[in-house]
C-alpha positions in Angstrom: 24.3 8.8 11.0 23.4 5.5 12.7 26.2 2.9 12.8 25.3 -0.7 13.5 28.1 -3.1 14.1 27.4 -6.8 14.4 30.2 -8.9 15.8 30.6 -12.6 15.0 32.9 -15.3 16.2 35.3 -17.3 14.0 32.4 -19.6 13.1 30.3 -16.6 11.9 28.0 -16.9 14.9 26.6 -13.6 16.1 27.9 -12.5 19.5 26.9 -8.8 19.8 25.4 -5.8 18.3 26.2 -2.1 18.9 24.1 0.7 17.5 25.3 4.3 17.8 24.3 7.7 16.5 21.2 9.3 15.1 19.9 9.2 11.6 18.7 12.8 11.3 16.5 11.7 8.3 13.6 13.8 9.4 12.2 16.0 12.2 12.0 14.5 15.7 9.1 12.1 15.6 9.1 11.9 11.8 12.4 10.2 11.3 11.5 6.9 9.5 15.1 5.6 9.6 15.3 6.0 13.3 11.9 4.5 13.7 12.8 1.5 11.5 16.1 0.8 13.3 14.5 1.2 16.7 11.6 -1.2 15.8 13.9 -3.9 14.5 16.5 -3.7 17.3 14.0 -3.5 20.1 12.0 -6.4 18.6 15.2 -8.4 18.5 15.9 -7.7 22.2 12.3 -8.3 23.3 12.1 -11.6 21.3 15.3 -12.9 22.7 13.5 -12.9 26.0 10.1 -13.9 24.8 11.1 -16.7 22.4 14.3 -18.0 24.0 14.1 -17.0 27.6 17.5 -15.3 26.9 18.7 -12.4 29.0 21.5 -10.7 27.0 23.9 -8.2 28.4 22.4 -4.8 27.5 23.9 -1.3 27.8 22.0 1.8 26.7 22.2 5.5 26.9 18.6 6.1 28.2 19.1 9.8 28.8 20.4 10.9 25.3 19.6 7.8 23.2 21.8 7.0 20.3 23.6 4.0 22.0 22.5 0.4 22.5 24.8 -2.6 23.0 23.5 -6.2 23.1 25.7 -9.2 23.8 24.8 -12.8 24.1 26.1 -14.7 27.1 28.1 -17.9 26.9 25.8 -20.0 29.0 23.0 -20.5 26.4 21.6 -23.9 25.6 21.8 -25.3 22.1 18.1 -24.3 21.5 18.7 -20.8 22.9 21.8 -20.3 20.7 19.7 -21.3 17.6 16.9 -18.9 18.5 19.5 -16.1 19.2 21.3 -16.7 15.9 18.0 -16.6 14.0 16.9 -13.4 15.7 20.3 -11.7 15.2 20.4 -12.8 11.5 16.9 -11.4 11.0 17.9 -8.1 12.6 21.1 -8.0 10.5 19.2 -8.6 7.2 16.5 -6.1 8.0 19.0 -3.4 8.8 21.5 -4.1 6.0 19.3 -5.4 3.1 16.2 -3.3 3.8 17.0 -0.1 5.8 20.6 0.6 4.7 19.8 -0.5 1.1 17.2 2.3 0.9 18.6 4.9 3.3 22.4 4.6 2.9 22.9 8.4 3.6 21.6 7.8 7.2 22.8 4.3 8.3 25.9 2.1 7.9 25.7 -1.6 8.9 28.7 -3.8 9.2 29.5 -7.3 10.3 33.0 -8.0 11.8 34.6 -11.0 13.2 35.9 -10.6 16.8 
């Protein structure tokens, strides 16, 4: 199962995302849950850079897959923070209201306050 944990601060502002596990919703290369999660999360990471010139802290298990951690840094401008919050919210909604809502046997999405 894929677990996605979005962390927010006490003002409900996103600060990080951790995605772990594998969906096992289909054969390798045919797993639509994995593909959906990968597309949404990687688009978020790429768009942080493309749209906001933001370089988040990223940790990944590139050998085995199944682990990605993204954290926003504290040195963002007001405009960068706004872009980052919009992108994180979009990612959260796509994963919770779209993917998890339709494939809850394969993914759990949570939002916690740090």
